[in-house]
Backbone bond lengths (Angstrom), bond angles and torsions (degrees), N, CA, C in turn:
res aa  C-N    CA-C-N  psi(-1)  N-CA   C-N-CA  omega(-1)  CA-C   N-CA-C  phi
1 M - - - 1.473 - - 1.483 111.88 -
2 N 1.370 116.85 123.03 1.477 117.63 -179.97 1.519 112.21 -88.45
3 A 1.315 116.27 174.92 1.432 121.95 -175.35 1.503 112.29 -62.98
4 N 1.336 119.74 -26.90 1.408 124.46 -177.53 1.525 113.61 -81.98
5 S 1.278 115.62 -9.03 1.503 118.97 -177.34 1.570 107.34 -126.90
6 R 1.311 119.19 31.74 1.445 119.08 -178.92 1.534 107.38 -74.85
7 P 1.342 117.97 154.63 1.433 123.23 -176.66 1.449 116.27 -55.47
8 I 1.331 117.44 152.04 1.454 123.91 174.86 1.494 106.40 -121.47
9 I 1.341 116.13 130.59 1.480 120.82 174.03 1.482 110.09 -117.84
10 S 1.306 116.47 142.71 1.510 120.53 173.80 1.437 111.04 -85.25
11 V 1.242 116.85 142.06 1.494 126.59 -178.24 1.601 105.51 -138.66
12 F 1.400 110.44 158.96 1.439 116.01 172.94 1.579 113.45 -67.04
13 E 1.339 115.67 129.31 1.376 122.51 179.39 1.525 110.15 -56.51
14 H 1.311 115.24 -44.62 1.435 120.04 174.04 1.494 112.71 -123.62
15 S 1.239 122.09 113.50 1.484 128.01 -169.99 1.478 109.25 -55.56
16 P 1.355 124.10 125.21 1.479 123.82 176.03 1.506 112.02 -79.01
17 D 1.361 117.59 -12.11 1.465 119.31 179.15 1.588 112.50 -109.18
18 Q 1.287 113.35 21.96 1.476 122.08 177.84 1.576 110.37 56.95
19 G 1.253 118.48 37.89 1.415 121.21 171.50 1.512 113.66 81.08
20 R 1.318 116.26 20.35 1.511 118.81 -175.85 1.499 111.05 -83.76
21 G 1.312 120.14 -3.50 1.455 120.79 179.25 1.448 117.05 74.26
22 M 1.352 119.40 27.73 1.503 123.40 177.88 1.525 113.49 -91.69
23 A 1.316 117.92 -13.90 1.443 120.37 -179.16 1.571 107.68 -72.03
24 R 1.415 112.38 154.56 1.465 115.89 -174.49 1.473 119.08 -68.82
25 D 1.336 113.67 -10.65 1.461 115.95 176.67 1.559 110.65 -69.56
26 M 1.385 118.45 -18.39 1.408 125.03 177.09 1.476 111.40 -59.51
27 R 1.353 118.70 -37.16 1.443 123.56 -178.41 1.539 110.56 -61.94
28 V 1.409 110.81 -40.87 1.490 114.81 -175.70 1.454 107.11 -76.81
29 R 1.292 122.88 -42.92 1.431 125.67 176.13 1.597 109.34 -47.63
30 W 1.389 111.39 -52.49 1.376 116.18 -177.25 1.489 115.55 -61.10
31 A 1.385 117.77 -43.87 1.393 123.61 178.96 1.533 110.54 -58.74
32 L 1.317 115.91 -43.66 1.428 118.49 -179.50 1.533 114.93 -65.23
33 E 1.385 113.16 -36.21 1.501 117.45 174.16 1.508 109.31 -68.80
34 E 1.343 123.91 -37.29 1.419 123.94 176.57 1.527 113.06 -58.01
35 V 1.306 116.40 -37.55 1.489 118.27 -178.27 1.544 108.76 -96.98
36 G 1.233 122.58 6.64 1.391 122.94 175.48 1.561 118.34 67.29
37 Q 1.311 114.14 33.27 1.400 122.78 178.45 1.508 114.05 -103.76
38 A 1.353 116.31 119.28 1.466 118.32 171.86 1.480 113.09 -66.45
39 Y 1.376 115.88 157.48 1.355 118.78 -177.87 1.568 109.30 -154.14
40 D 1.265 115.34 163.86 1.516 122.69 171.74 1.539 107.61 -111.16
41 V 1.391 110.94 162.33 1.476 116.36 177.16 1.476 106.95 -120.83
42 R 1.366 112.97 147.04 1.541 122.54 177.65 1.630 100.76 -114.08
43 P 1.352 117.78 105.60 1.548 118.15 178.28 1.555 105.05 -76.65
44 V 1.305 111.55 137.57 1.422 117.08 174.85 1.565 109.60 -131.74
45 S 1.352 115.98 138.09 1.498 120.13 176.47 1.393 109.75 -77.50
46 F 1.321 115.01 170.42 1.556 120.92 172.66 1.541 110.97 -64.06
47 E 1.247 115.21 -34.79 1.485 119.41 176.64 1.579 110.71 -65.93
48 S 1.359 114.08 -53.29 1.414 117.67 -173.04 1.538 111.84 -68.69
49 M 1.280 118.24 -21.66 1.479 119.26 177.47 1.488 112.40 -62.55
50 K 1.373 118.55 -21.53 1.474 120.91 -177.80 1.512 111.40 -101.27
51 E 1.362 118.53 3.94 1.413 123.00 177.86 1.574 110.98 -88.54
52 A 1.327 110.91 167.09 1.458 118.74 -170.37 1.489 111.42 -62.87
53 A 1.322 119.34 -41.65 1.464 120.99 -179.39 1.552 111.08 -56.25
54 H 1.302 119.57 -44.07 1.420 119.50 -178.67 1.475 113.63 -78.86
55 R 1.355 116.41 -32.34 1.463 120.95 -178.94 1.470 108.65 -70.45
56 A 1.330 119.73 -17.49 1.494 121.79 176.09 1.594 107.98 -72.65
57 R 1.334 115.67 -24.47 1.422 119.89 174.55 1.507 112.98 -91.18
58 H 1.325 115.60 -38.16 1.482 123.50 179.42 1.526 112.95 -130.74
59 P 1.216 121.83 100.31 1.486 123.96 -170.57 1.461 110.83 -62.40
60 F 1.307 122.97 -16.47 1.537 122.59 177.45 1.546 110.14 -102.16
61 G 1.361 117.89 7.77 1.442 119.90 172.58 1.609 113.74 59.97
62 Q 1.364 111.08 50.89 1.449 119.53 178.07 1.507 110.97 -131.71
63 I 1.363 118.38 -179.63 1.431 121.57 168.40 1.540 108.13 -120.76
64 P 1.369 116.05 162.74 1.414 128.09 -1.00 1.445 116.38 -87.44
65 T 1.341 124.55 168.27 1.364 130.52 163.05 1.522 108.12 -122.32
66 Y 1.359 118.17 162.72 1.369 123.70 -174.37 1.588 106.08 -134.37
67 E 1.277 121.68 129.09 1.402 124.55 175.40 1.571 113.71 -128.21
68 E 1.310 112.14 125.62 1.452 116.37 -173.59 1.516 104.36 -141.23
69 G 1.354 117.23 97.98 1.460 121.35 -171.88 1.470 113.69 64.91
70 D 1.353 117.17 -118.87 1.536 117.36 177.26 1.469 109.89 -102.14
71 L 1.293 118.14 11.84 1.537 124.41 174.22 1.521 108.13 -91.43
72 V 1.341 115.27 125.29 1.529 121.92 170.36 1.492 109.09 -125.20
73 L 1.355 113.76 126.49 1.496 120.29 -178.29 1.538 108.94 -119.81
74 F 1.252 117.13 152.08 1.498 123.57 162.80 1.485 109.78 -129.91
75 E 1.326 116.86 172.35 1.462 126.13 -170.59 1.469 114.04 76.73
76 S 1.297 117.89 124.57 1.430 120.49 -170.66 1.542 114.46 -66.47
77 G 1.305 112.11 -34.17 1.487 116.97 -179.45 1.456 111.21 -69.45
78 A 1.342 118.20 -43.80 1.467 120.40 174.23 1.515 115.26 -59.28
79 I 1.322 112.08 -38.89 1.507 117.55 179.02 1.516 111.33 -64.89
80 V 1.293 112.58 -49.29 1.515 116.84 -178.67 1.514 112.61 -62.07
81 L 1.300 118.08 -36.98 1.418 121.04 178.54 1.541 111.07 -72.93
82 H 1.330 116.06 -30.48 1.502 117.37 174.94 1.503 109.85 -67.54
83 I 1.331 116.97 -41.36 1.447 122.17 179.29 1.510 108.93 -63.17
84 A 1.327 116.06 -43.85 1.489 121.71 -176.56 1.557 110.44 -65.52
85 N 1.296 118.98 -32.47 1.416 123.87 177.67 1.518 113.88 -85.78
86 R 1.293 116.17 -25.71 1.452 122.54 -178.06 1.590 112.10 -82.10
87 F 1.347 116.61 -31.64 1.453 122.86 -177.21 1.524 112.22 -130.98
88 R 1.266 115.91 151.81 1.492 118.51 179.66 1.502 112.75 -75.29
89 G 1.311 117.90 149.15 1.406 123.22 170.52 1.523 117.62 127.35
90 L 1.385 117.00 -20.88 1.422 118.90 -178.55 1.451 118.06 -115.34
91 L 1.338 118.48 -1.69 1.411 126.45 176.32 1.519 110.27 -131.95
92 P 1.372 119.34 140.18 1.499 120.91 172.05 1.444 112.21 -61.50
93 E 1.288 115.92 163.79 1.476 122.82 178.56 1.589 106.71 -81.41
94 A 1.289 119.93 -41.14 1.484 120.59 -175.83 1.496 108.59 -66.60
95 A 1.317 114.30 136.84 1.474 122.07 -177.10 1.467 114.83 -57.92
96 N 1.245 118.06 -44.52 1.495 119.36 -175.28 1.568 106.75 -73.02
97 A 1.248 121.98 -35.70 1.466 123.85 -179.12 1.607 106.84 -69.52
98 R 1.313 118.56 -37.82 1.442 121.82 178.61 1.599 108.63 -65.02
99 A 1.339 116.84 -36.87 1.370 118.29 177.21 1.490 116.51 -69.99
100 R 1.401 115.27 -35.64 1.420 120.05 172.06 1.570 112.97 -63.80
101 A 1.282 115.84 -45.10 1.490 119.79 174.96 1.479 112.60 -55.92
102 T 1.343 116.09 -43.52 1.409 118.25 176.28 1.478 116.61 -63.41
103 S 1.359 115.46 -34.12 1.494 122.93 172.53 1.529 109.57 -57.04
104 W 1.281 117.54 -43.50 1.476 121.89 179.86 1.497 111.60 -66.74
105 V 1.297 123.78 -30.72 1.426 125.94 177.62 1.539 104.05 -64.92
106 F 1.348 117.48 -51.03 1.459 119.49 -179.72 1.460 113.71 -63.70
107 A 1.387 120.33 -33.79 1.449 121.38 178.66 1.448 111.76 -69.49
108 A 1.353 117.98 -33.66 1.477 119.79 178.09 1.500 109.57 -62.22
109 L 1.302 112.88 -43.14 1.531 118.04 -168.81 1.586 108.22 -85.24
110 S 1.246 120.45 -36.98 1.512 122.83 -170.64 1.480 111.16 -99.29
111 T 1.351 120.40 -23.91 1.493 118.96 -176.33 1.599 111.83 -114.65
112 I 1.249 114.93 -40.62 1.479 115.04 -176.13 1.513 112.52 -89.74
113 E 1.275 118.50 -42.44 1.442 119.40 -172.87 1.511 117.04 -71.98
114 P 1.329 124.27 -33.21 1.473 126.51 -177.33 1.590 110.38 -52.70
115 P 1.245 119.73 -56.00 1.525 116.67 -177.93 1.526 113.77 -64.07
116 I 1.347 115.47 -30.26 1.441 119.55 177.46 1.542 110.81 -68.86
117 V 1.327 118.82 -38.38 1.448 121.17 178.05 1.585 106.98 -73.21
118 E 1.293 119.63 -36.54 1.440 122.96 175.55 1.492 110.41 -59.60
119 R 1.305 117.38 -36.16 1.511 118.85 177.99 1.598 109.55 -67.12
120 E 1.281 113.39 -37.45 1.488 113.91 -177.79 1.581 108.69 -71.31
121 V 1.269 118.25 -34.73 1.457 121.10 173.99 1.483 113.40 -61.82
122 V 1.319 116.86 -43.36 1.462 121.96 177.71 1.505 108.76 -62.52
123 E 1.293 117.89 -46.05 1.525 119.16 179.27 1.481 112.99 -61.35
124 Y 1.398 117.73 -44.43 1.423 117.20 -175.94 1.571 112.92 -78.93
125 C 1.299 117.80 -34.20 1.453 120.19 -168.92 1.514 114.02 -105.18
126 E 1.304 120.32 -18.62 1.471 120.83 -175.19 1.524 114.62 -122.40
127 H 1.372 117.21 13.62 1.387 120.69 -172.72 1.526 115.05 -61.34
128 G 1.267 119.51 -30.37 1.418 122.45 -178.01 1.530 113.27 -91.75
129 E 1.345 118.52 -3.97 1.429 118.57 179.71 1.518 113.84 -77.55
130 T 1.332 116.49 156.00 1.466 122.84 -174.60 1.594 111.34 -67.28
131 W 1.308 113.98 -24.17 1.477 117.11 -176.42 1.581 109.31 -95.93
132 F 1.308 117.00 10.83 1.448 118.53 -170.91 1.556 112.91 -57.36
133 E 1.260 117.19 -52.09 1.456 122.79 -176.29 1.498 111.79 -59.45
134 Q 1.349 117.70 -45.61 1.402 122.89 178.08 1.573 111.65 -61.61
135 R 1.290 113.83 -44.35 1.515 117.09 -175.53 1.481 104.67 -67.87
136 L 1.350 122.68 -48.92 1.431 124.63 179.71 1.440 112.56 -50.62
137 S 1.406 118.41 -47.66 1.416 124.16 -176.05 1.564 108.31 -62.48
138 A 1.408 117.43 -40.08 1.436 119.15 -178.38 1.537 111.58 -64.17
139 V 1.426 114.44 -38.31 1.448 118.72 -178.38 1.540 105.97 -69.26
140 D 1.267 118.51 -45.80 1.494 120.49 -178.53 1.523 111.83 -58.18
141 D 1.346 117.41 -31.59 1.447 119.75 178.73 1.557 107.89 -70.96
142 R 1.311 119.38 -36.57 1.409 121.51 176.65 1.594 112.70 -65.37
143 I 1.212 108.67 -39.52 1.559 115.53 176.18 1.531 111.17 -63.73
144 R 1.342 116.17 -37.99 1.428 118.80 -179.26 1.513 112.42 -68.85
145 V 1.329 116.62 -29.40 1.473 121.40 175.36 1.492 108.73 -62.47
146 R 1.350 118.28 -43.96 1.471 121.47 178.71 1.484 107.75 -66.66
147 L 1.250 119.31 -48.46 1.482 119.93 -171.42 1.565 108.73 -70.86
148 K 1.268 123.03 -28.62 1.397 123.11 174.82 1.580 114.67 -64.09
149 D 1.399 110.63 -45.73 1.420 119.50 175.60 1.635 111.40 -61.05
150 L 1.323 114.30 -44.58 1.485 119.50 -179.70 1.482 107.38 -65.04
151 S 1.322 121.03 -47.12 1.415 124.47 -179.70 1.526 110.56 -56.92
152 H 1.273 117.22 -42.95 1.499 121.42 -178.57 1.528 108.77 -63.14
153 R 1.368 115.86 -41.40 1.474 116.74 -177.43 1.525 112.03 -72.88
154 L 1.375 118.59 -37.32 1.409 121.53 -179.60 1.523 113.84 -65.80
155 G 1.396 111.27 -40.51 1.524 117.51 179.25 1.486 110.54 56.35
156 E 1.281 119.41 -130.75 1.476 128.68 -174.23 1.584 108.01 -97.97
157 A 1.297 118.49 -0.50 1.482 117.88 -176.66 1.510 109.22 -74.56
158 D 1.353 112.96 161.89 1.447 120.40 177.25 1.529 110.82 -75.82
159 W 1.357 113.63 -44.36 1.454 119.27 -177.85 1.524 110.94 -129.49
160 L 1.330 117.10 174.06 1.481 122.10 -165.20 1.500 110.16 -72.36
161 D 1.383 121.72 -33.42 1.445 122.01 -173.11 1.525 107.97 -154.32
162 G 1.309 113.89 75.04 1.522 115.56 -178.95 1.484 111.29 81.65
163 A 1.309 115.47 -134.36 1.472 120.86 -176.38 1.552 112.49 -70.00
164 F 1.364 114.57 156.56 1.454 118.40 177.21 1.532 111.65 -53.67
165 S 1.315 118.30 139.91 1.442 123.35 -176.57 1.455 109.79 -146.09
166 A 1.384 117.08 177.79 1.475 120.63 173.74 1.412 118.02 -56.10
167 G 1.456 114.28 -29.50 1.397 120.26 175.21 1.550 112.91 -62.31
168 D 1.310 117.93 -43.31 1.398 124.08 175.96 1.523 113.66 -62.86
169 L 1.389 114.39 -44.81 1.381 118.19 -179.04 1.559 111.43 -64.84
170 M 1.263 116.24 -40.89 1.503 114.71 175.53 1.530 114.79 -69.70
171 T 1.339 116.97 -34.99 1.452 119.21 178.46 1.548 111.85 -66.70
172 V 1.329 114.39 -43.27 1.477 119.74 -179.32 1.538 107.53 -62.80
173 D 1.358 116.18 -46.22 1.492 115.98 -176.44 1.513 111.59 -64.46
174 V 1.319 118.14 -35.50 1.546 119.92 175.98 1.535 107.94 -63.43
175 L 1.256 116.74 -48.05 1.532 118.25 -173.59 1.571 107.09 -68.37
176 R 1.329 119.41 -26.13 1.497 117.00 175.59 1.527 114.02 -55.55
177 R 1.324 115.93 -25.61 1.482 121.46 -179.29 1.452 111.61 -64.26
178 L 1.314 120.84 -12.68 1.503 123.94 176.94 1.494 113.19 -96.43
179 A 1.375 115.60 16.53 1.491 119.75 -176.71 1.532 111.15 -58.46
180 D 1.332 116.56 -35.57 1.475 119.41 -175.03 1.544 109.91 -86.48
181 T 1.270 123.56 8.30 1.417 126.24 175.01 1.512 111.80 -113.76
182 S 1.320 114.81 175.37 1.490 118.07 176.24 1.596 111.75 -105.30
183 L 1.377 112.47 10.32 1.479 116.48 -176.49 1.461 115.51 -58.55
184 L 1.445 117.91 -41.23 1.444 116.25 -178.46 1.484 113.25 -73.96
185 D 1.311 117.15 -15.67 1.459 118.49 174.68 1.480 114.24 -61.73
186 E 1.335 116.93 -21.26 1.415 119.76 -178.81 1.532 113.32 -87.14
187 F 1.343 113.79 -0.51 1.446 120.08 179.18 1.500 104.83 -136.12
188 P 1.354 121.66 89.27 1.471 127.14 -173.03 1.524 107.52 -62.98
189 N 1.317 119.75 -39.74 1.477 120.01 -171.95 1.663 105.91 -68.88
190 L 1.288 118.16 -34.34 1.445 119.63 174.63 1.497 113.63 -69.48
191 K 1.260 117.08 -39.67 1.499 123.23 173.21 1.510 109.83 -55.66
192 G 1.330 114.13 -49.77 1.489 117.19 178.53 1.543 113.24 -63.80
193 F 1.297 116.04 -33.14 1.429 122.67 178.01 1.511 112.04 -63.08
194 V 1.288 113.99 -47.25 1.527 117.98 173.56 1.579 112.80 -64.24
195 A 1.290 115.94 -37.74 1.444 117.78 -179.44 1.535 108.44 -68.22
196 R 1.322 118.74 -37.27 1.433 118.52 178.76 1.606 111.12 -63.92
197 G 1.367 113.47 -42.22 1.467 118.55 176.20 1.525 112.29 -57.50
198 E 1.323 116.59 -49.32 1.402 123.38 179.98 1.509 115.28 -65.03
199 A 1.283 112.79 -20.37 1.470 117.51 177.25 1.570 115.53 -87.01
200 R 1.232 116.00 -6.34 1.470 121.25 -178.55 1.495 107.45 -69.23
201 P 1.332 119.57 136.60 1.489 124.24 -179.83 1.509 110.67 -50.40
202 A 1.360 119.79 -48.31 1.373 122.97 -178.69 1.448 114.10 -58.11
203 F 1.385 118.47 -39.69 1.409 120.23 176.42 1.497 111.81 -62.67
204 R 1.309 114.99 -44.17 1.487 121.65 -177.01 1.560 109.29 -62.60
205 R 1.332 118.70 -39.28 1.467 121.56 172.73 1.435 114.47 -60.45
206 A 1.365 115.20 -46.59 1.421 120.40 -179.93 1.571 113.49 -62.05
207 Y 1.439 110.79 -42.07 1.492 114.17 -177.97 1.501 108.56 -69.92
208 D 1.319 120.30 -40.17 1.458 122.80 178.80 1.506 114.16 -60.53
209 A 1.411 113.71 -32.98 1.441 120.53 -173.82 1.581 105.99 -74.96
210 Q 1.339 116.23 -42.30 1.521 119.74 -179.06 1.468 108.67 -69.91
211 R 1.309 118.30 -36.53 1.476 123.18 -177.29 1.630 109.08 -68.52
212 A 1.336 111.23 -41.87 1.480 111.97 176.77 1.504 114.18 -65.56
213 F 1.347 116.72 -33.06 1.421 123.41 176.95 1.541 109.51 -62.95
214 F 1.437 113.72 -46.70 1.412 118.60 -178.09 1.578 109.33 -65.53
215 N 1.338 120.22 -43.22 1.379 120.62 179.47 1.498 113.04 -62.50
216 A 1.347 116.88 -37.89 1.513 116.39 -178.87 1.541 108.41 -72.14
217 A 1.344 117.92 -39.68 1.483 117.85 178.50 1.488 113.55 -63.48
218 S 1.350 117.04 -35.59 1.462 119.53 -174.20 1.482 110.16 -78.11
219 T 1.354 121.24 -19.46 1.412 125.03 -178.00 1.498 111.77 -106.65
220 G 1.357 117.94 -5.42 1.446 120.81 179.93 1.472 116.48 82.24
221 R 1.378 115.93 6.91 1.464 117.91 -179.92 1.425 112.19 -77.72
222 N 1.327 117.15 161.18 1.443 125.27 -179.56 1.590 107.84 -69.50
223 Q 1.302 118.68 148.10 1.415 120.83 173.12 1.453 112.98 -79.29
224 P 1.334 119.98 162.18 1.470 121.50 178.95 1.484 110.97 -61.57
225 A 1.349 115.40 148.11 1.385 120.96 -176.19 1.625 110.99 -53.85
226 N 1.356 113.74 146.43 1.434 120.42 176.97 1.503 116.98 60.62
227 S 1.360 116.60 21.90 1.484 120.67 -178.48 1.505 108.59 -104.26
228 I 1.275 120.45 -14.59 1.471 116.82 -169.56 1.558 106.92 -117.12
229 A 1.342 112.92 129.01 1.478 121.29 174.55 1.517 109.81 -92.66
230 K 1.248 114.76 136.85 1.537 122.03 179.92 1.557 109.09 -94.55
231 E 1.367 109.63 151.00 1.492 116.29 173.61 1.464 111.14 -65.56
């Protein structure tokens, strides 16, 4: 891939989390940084996400999307797996190890993330309801079940299955969504797991890039050269 055809990922035009890197484009940014692939971003507003141009890239009108030549992908897990298969650095060479790493990508999205996202919905949408505390407690208990199993599997290891892989990347990014809770404090090895992920140079580059984009957007400054993809 040459410099003129580097990937384009869609991101929020204005970060809903104030540049904290919790949106799902962070996973894609991080994966691209891990494999050393430069990329451009396509900022989309909440309004334009629901318009035909963006829905042609993402039928559900969300972010992120990924464009590479005539290939257009949506869903963060599919994008990260494509990057991991397209470039070296995020999947082991051995076939069985690659398959296990892929399993962890799916586990992060299908098993670990759903109750965490449900918790966010409860906090945002049901905070004023009389049943809020009871409902939140029930969701937290479901999250704890997942965290207990994950903690048991990780044990004293640095990563989930040998060397760092796309499975670790996705799992760390999912667990980061618990940053405003005390749930990870109950599982010190998982807290350390997340800290190790966030300490990786590729993560720091991805985080700094999305933070710089947020700061520029919030102050009306121009983005760095060659960072914006046009419609």
